[in-house]
C-alpha positions in Angstrom: 94.4 71.4 69.6 90.6 71.5 69.7 88.3 74.2 70.9 87.5 72.6 74.2 91.2 72.4 75.1 91.7 76.1 74.1 88.7 77.1 76.2 90.2 75.1 79.2 93.4 77.1 79.0 91.5 80.4 78.8 89.5 79.5 81.8 92.5 78.4 83.8 94.4 81.6 82.8 91.5 83.6 84.3 91.8 81.5 87.5 95.5 82.3 87.7 94.7 86.1 87.5 92.2 85.6 90.4 95.0 83.7 92.3 97.3 86.7 91.9 94.8 89.0 93.4 94.1 86.6 96.3 97.9 86.3 96.9 98.3 90.1 97.0 95.4 90.6 99.4 96.4 87.7 101.6 100.0 89.0 101.9 98.8 92.4 103.0 96.3 91.1 105.6 97.0 90.9 109.4 96.4 87.1 109.2 99.6 86.7 107.1 101.7 88.4 109.8 100.3 86.0 112.4 101.4 83.1 110.1 104.9 84.6 109.7 105.1 84.9 113.5 103.9 81.3 113.9 101.2 82.6 116.3 97.9 82.2 114.4 94.8 82.5 116.5 91.7 80.2 116.1 90.0 83.1 114.3 92.9 83.2 111.8 92.8 79.5 111.2 89.1 79.5 110.5 89.4 82.5 108.1 92.3 80.9 106.2 90.6 77.5 106.0 87.5 79.2 104.5 89.6 81.4 102.2 91.7 78.5 100.7 88.7 76.2 100.7 86.8 78.8 98.6 89.8 78.9 96.2 89.4 75.1 95.8 85.6 75.5 95.2 86.3 78.3 92.7 88.8 76.1 90.9 86.1 73.4 90.4 83.2 75.7 89.5 85.3 77.5 86.9 86.5 74.3 85.2 85.7 72.9 81.8 84.2 69.5 81.2 86.2 67.4 78.8 85.4 63.8 77.9 83.6 63.4 81.2 86.4 64.9 83.3 86.7 68.5 84.5 89.8 70.5 83.6 90.2 72.6 86.8 92.6 73.7 89.5 90.6 72.3 92.4 93.7 71.3 94.4 95.3 74.7 94.2 93.6 76.1 97.4 94.7 73.2 99.6 98.2 73.2 98.1 99.0 76.9 98.6 97.1 76.9 101.9 99.2 74.0 103.2 102.5 75.4 101.8 102.0 78.9 103.2 100.0 78.3 106.4 100.6 74.7 107.5 98.7 71.4 107.7 95.7 72.8 109.6 94.8 75.2 106.8 95.9 72.8 104.0 93.8 69.9 105.3 90.9 72.2 106.3 90.8 73.6 102.8 91.1 70.1 101.4 88.1 68.9 103.4 86.0 71.8 102.1 87.1 71.1 98.5 86.4 67.4 99.0 82.9 67.9 100.5 82.0 70.3 97.7 83.2 67.8 95.1 81.1 65.1 96.7 78.1 67.3 96.7 78.4 67.8 93.0 78.5 64.1 92.2 79.2 62.8 88.8 81.7 60.3 87.4 84.7 59.4 89.5 83.4 61.6 92.3 85.3 59.8 95.1 88.6 59.9 93.3 88.1 63.5 92.4 87.1 64.3 96.1 90.3 62.7 97.4 92.4 65.1 95.3 92.0 68.3 97.4 92.3 66.3 100.7 95.5 64.6 99.5 96.9 67.9 98.3 96.2 69.5 101.7 97.8 66.7 103.6 101.0 66.6 101.5 101.5 70.4 101.3 100.9 70.8 105.0 103.5 68.0 105.8 106.0 69.8 103.5 105.4 73.0 105.5 106.4 71.3 108.7 109.3 69.5 107.0 110.5 73.0 105.9 110.5 74.2 109.5 107.3 76.1 109.1 108.5 78.4 106.4 107.3 78.9 102.8 109.3 77.0 100.2 110.9 78.9 97.3 109.0 79.5 94.1 110.9 76.7 92.2 110.2 74.3 95.0 106.5 75.2 95.1 106.2 74.5 91.4 108.0 71.2 91.7 106.0 70.1 94.8 102.7 71.0 93.0 103.7 69.0 89.9 104.4 66.0 92.1 101.2 66.3 94.1 99.0 66.8 91.0 100.8 64.0 89.2 100.0 61.7 92.0 96.4 62.8 92.2 95.9 62.5 88.4 97.5 59.1 88.5 95.0 58.1 91.2 92.1 59.4 89.1 93.2 57.6 85.9 93.8 54.4 87.9 90.2 54.5 89.1 88.9 55.0 85.6 91.0 52.1 84.4 89.7 49.9 87.3 86.1 50.8 86.3 86.9 49.8 82.7 87.0 53.3 81.2 90.2 52.7 79.2 89.3 54.0 75.7 89.6 57.6 76.7 92.5 57.4 79.1 95.2 58.6 76.7 93.0 61.5 75.5 92.2 62.5 79.1 95.8 62.2 80.1 97.0 64.5 77.3 94.1 67.0 77.2 93.0 67.1 80.9 95.7 65.8 83.3 98.6 67.6 81.8 96.8 71.0 81.5 95.6 70.6 85.1 99.1 69.8 86.4 100.7 72.6 84.4 98.2 75.3 85.2 98.0 74.4 88.9 101.8 74.4 89.1 101.9 77.8 87.4 99.2 79.2 89.7 101.0 77.8 92.8 104.3 79.3 91.5 102.7 82.7 91.0 101.2 82.6 94.5 104.5 81.5 96.0 106.4 84.1 94.1 104.2 86.9 95.4 104.3 85.6 99.0 107.9 84.6 99.0 109.0 88.0 97.7 106.9 89.8 100.2 108.6 87.7 103.0 112.0 88.7 101.6 110.9 92.3 101.3 109.7 92.3 105.0 113.0 90.6 106.0 115.0 93.3 104.3 112.8 96.0 105.8 113.2 94.4 109.2 116.9 94.2 108.8 117.0 97.8 107.6 115.0 98.9 110.7 117.2 96.8 112.9 120.3 98.4 111.4 118.8 101.9 111.7 118.0 101.2 115.3 121.5 99.9 115.9 123.0 102.9 114.1 120.9 105.2 116.1 122.0 103.5 119.3 125.6 103.7 118.3 125.2 107.3 117.3 123.7 108.0 120.7 126.6 106.2 122.4 129.1 108.1 120.2 127.4 111.4 121.1 127.7 110.5 124.8 131.3 109.5 124.3 131.9 112.8 122.5 130.4 114.7 125.4 132.6 112.8 127.8 135.6 113.5 125.7 134.8 117.1 125.5 134.7 117.2 129.3 138.3 116.2 129.2 139.2 119.4 127.4 139.2 122.6 129.5 136.0 124.6 128.9 137.7 127.8 129.9 141.5 128.1 130.1 142.6 129.5 133.4 144.0 133.0 133.6 147.7 132.9 134.1 149.6 136.1 134.7 151.9 137.1 131.7 150.6 134.3 129.5 147.5 134.3 127.4 146.1 130.9 126.3 143.7 129.5 123.8 142.9 126.0 122.7 140.8 124.4 120.0 140.1 120.7 119.1 138.1 119.4 116.1 137.9 115.6 116.0 137.6 114.0 112.5 134.9 111.7 113.8 132.5 111.9 116.7 135.5 111.2 119.0 139.2 111.5 118.4 142.7 110.9 119.7 143.9 114.5 120.0 143.7 116.4 123.2 145.2 119.3 125.0 145.3 120.1 128.7 146.1 122.8 131.1 146.9 121.5 134.5 145.6 123.8 137.2 147.9 124.8 140.0 146.2 122.7 142.7 146.6 119.5 140.7 150.4 119.5 140.2 153.2 120.3 142.7 154.3 123.4 140.9 154.7 126.8 142.5 152.0 129.4 142.1 154.1 130.9 139.4 154.0 127.8 137.2 151.4 126.1 135.0 151.5 122.8 133.2 150.3 122.6 129.6 150.1 119.6 127.3 149.1 118.6 123.7 149.0 115.1 122.4 148.0 113.1 119.3 147.2 109.4 119.5 148.1 107.4 116.4 144.6 106.6 115.1 141.1 108.0 115.0 137.7 107.2 116.3 136.7 105.2 119.4 140.0 103.2 119.8 142.0 106.4 119.7 139.7 108.1 122.1 140.0 105.3 124.6 143.8 105.3 124.3 143.7 109.1 124.7 141.7 108.8 127.9 144.2 106.3 129.3 147.2 108.4 128.3 145.7 111.6 129.7 145.0 110.0 133.1 148.5 108.4 133.4 150.3 111.6 132.4 148.2 113.7 134.7 149.0 111.4 137.6 152.7 111.4 136.7 152.7 115.2 136.6 151.1 115.2 140.1 153.9 113.1 141.5 157.0 114.5 139.8 158.3 118.0 139.8 159.6 118.2 136.2 158.5 117.2 132.8 161.3 114.8 132.2 160.6 112.6 135.2 156.8 112.7 134.6 157.2 111.5 131.0 159.8 108.9 131.9 157.5 107.4 134.5 154.3 107.6 132.3 155.9 106.0 129.2 156.4 102.4 130.5 153.0 102.4 132.1 151.3 103.4 128.9 153.5 101.0 126.8 152.5 98.0 128.9 148.8 98.8 128.5 149.2 99.4 124.7 148.1 95.9 123.4 147.1 97.1 120.0 150.3 98.9 119.0 148.9 102.3 119.5 151.1 105.1 120.6 150.9 108.8 121.4 153.0 111.8 120.5 153.1 114.4 123.2 154.4 117.8 124.2 154.4 118.6 127.9 155.6 121.9 129.2 155.8 124.1 132.4 155.2 127.8 132.0 157.0 129.9 134.6 155.7 133.5 134.8 158.4 134.5 137.2 161.5 133.2 135.4 159.7 133.7 132.1 160.7 130.3 130.8 159.1 127.3 129.1 160.5 124.0 130.2 159.3 121.1 128.0 159.6 117.5 126.9 158.7 116.8 123.2 157.9 113.1 123.0 157.9 112.7 119.2 155.3 115.5 118.7 155.1 118.0 115.8 157.7 120.7 116.9 155.8 123.6 118.3 156.5 127.0 116.6 157.9 129.9 118.6 157.3 133.3 116.9 159.7 135.8 118.4 158.6 139.4 118.6 162.0 141.0 118.9 163.7 140.3 116.6 161.0 138.7 114.5 161.8 135.2 113.7 160.4 131.7 113.9 161.9 128.9 116.0 160.7 125.3 116.6 161.0 123.1 119.7 162.6 119.9 118.5 161.8 116.4 119.8 163.6 115.4 123.0 162.5 111.8 122.9 160.4 109.3 121.0 156.6 108.9 121.1 155.1 107.3 124.2 153.8 103.7 124.1 156.3 102.2 121.7 159.2 101.1 123.9 159.4 100.9 127.7 163.1 101.7 128.1 163.3 105.2 126.6 165.3 108.2 127.8 163.7 111.6 127.7 165.4 114.9 128.2 163.9 118.3 128.8 164.8 121.7 127.4 164.1 125.2 128.6 163.7 128.3 126.6 163.4 132.0 127.6 160.4 133.9 126.5 159.7 137.6 126.2 156.6 139.9 125.8 155.0 139.5 122.4 156.4 136.0 121.8 153.8 133.5 120.5 154.0 129.7 120.9 151.8 127.5 118.7 151.3 123.9 119.6 149.4 121.8 117.0 148.7 118.3 115.8 149.4 117.0 112.3 145.7 117.3 111.4 146.6 120.9 110.7 149.6 120.6 108.5 148.6 117.3 106.9 145.1 118.6 105.9 144.7 118.1 102.1 142.7 119.8 99.4 140.9 118.3 96.4 144.2 118.3 94.5 145.7 116.1 97.3 148.1 118.9 98.3 149.0 119.2 102.0 148.4 122.4 104.0 151.9 122.3 105.2 154.0 124.2 107.7 154.6 127.1 105.4 150.9 128.0 105.1 150.5 127.6 108.8 153.4 130.1 109.5 152.0 132.6 106.9 148.6 132.5 108.5 150.0 133.1 111.9 152.3 135.9 110.7 149.3 137.6 109.0 147.4 137.6 112.3 150.3 137.9 114.8 148.9 141.1 116.4 145.5 139.5 117.1 144.5 137.7 120.3 145.3 134.0 120.7 141.6 133.2 120.3 141.4 135.1 117.0 144.6 133.5 115.8 143.3 130.0 116.5 140.0 130.8 114.6 142.0 132.2 111.7 144.1 129.0 111.5 141.0 126.8 111.5 139.3 129.0 108.9 142.4 128.9 106.7 142.7 125.1 106.9 138.9 124.7 106.1 139.2 127.0 103.2 142.3 125.2 101.9 140.6 121.8 102.2 137.5 122.9 100.4 135.3 119.9 99.6 137.9 117.4 100.9 136.6 115.9 104.2 138.6 116.2 107.4 140.4 112.9 107.7 142.4 113.6 110.9 141.8 115.3 114.2 142.8 119.0 114.5 144.0 120.4 117.8 145.6 123.8 118.6 147.0 125.2 121.8 148.3 128.8 121.6 150.4 130.6 124.3 151.2 134.3 124.0 153.5 136.2 126.3 151.7 139.4 127.4 153.4 142.7 126.9 154.2 143.7 130.5 155.7 147.2 130.7 158.1 146.4 133.6 159.6 143.4 131.8 162.8 143.9 129.8 164.4 141.5 127.5 167.4 139.9 129.2 
């Protein structure tokens, strides 16, 4: 390889470095965004035609003369302009390059001047064929090689037509091939920079879109959480001879657990009676919350029409079952507190058996299931049970989020820990006992995240002096 050939490669390498700078600056300019949006203004078109036309002129002025031909990358400006910005820019830049080449004159001036124009037309057509998007880096290199090969073939054909055949092979090997190779490399580098920026912006756009979507969903979930909180009693009503407290902690923004205290005016009980309920939908999140809302409304309406828990649940079950299209179901404990008869009448529809802590003598009982969960089968029989309560007795209603909470060693909190926690705080108020239970569960779970909804409803029989154990 002679010195002229080496000099040509050095000069062309310098041009490639310049192209990298141009690609970087172009990709960060506001004109590029207009091209991406397919809404370029006239001002943008003029600027880009001048820019890529200047690249074409630079490619010619920085070339090296070799055997009467100039080793340069004159067609690069029209090629990258056409591929990235369309035919208007590609052809415009090609015209500038062609006019400049004509002004320079010299041998084969017309064939050389046709090069930038042909390159601009071909690359612009490919831009449209590719649906006005930039081709990949590999495609840009291949397209450049094809265009430059065609242009070089035209130039060599003109030389041969004019009788300049003695140096054709030398020019082909030492001029045409380097021009094709370096123009393709420069176009590939330009395409790589631009193409990667487009992908980067697409990823950024998708990230922003997802963030907006997540923010929107988070807002919707927060609204849903507030709506769900409104279902739970803010302040439990005062009920003579019974002290009540309730807590609910969903595992997600919304959950499937709920408890309810049905005020006297909403159910046909006497003034000495109060309805209470705790329930757990099989599932978590939005689906469980929706099913919870449906179940709550149906059961409340049932309690309004029927005078006992058994009839209310027997009516509500087939209604909920028919609406349960996803196989969801709900375990539920519905009870009536009577502060005159001092009784608790209940239906336990497959729910965790509530715990009854007797004050005298001290012992723990549980209220077993009296029927299966609601929403599974329509034709299910439910029975109700009644227990007598006395001053100092404490009833704990809970969902399985309490007893099935796990620690990092995958151990469950369990019923024994729950009983111990309650017995250690049995003389406290029901509000304090509820807080102690939640604290105990949280301490036991440690770093393990809450995976299920946690709900508590506590009822304590107040110590009324004129009451005697029957």
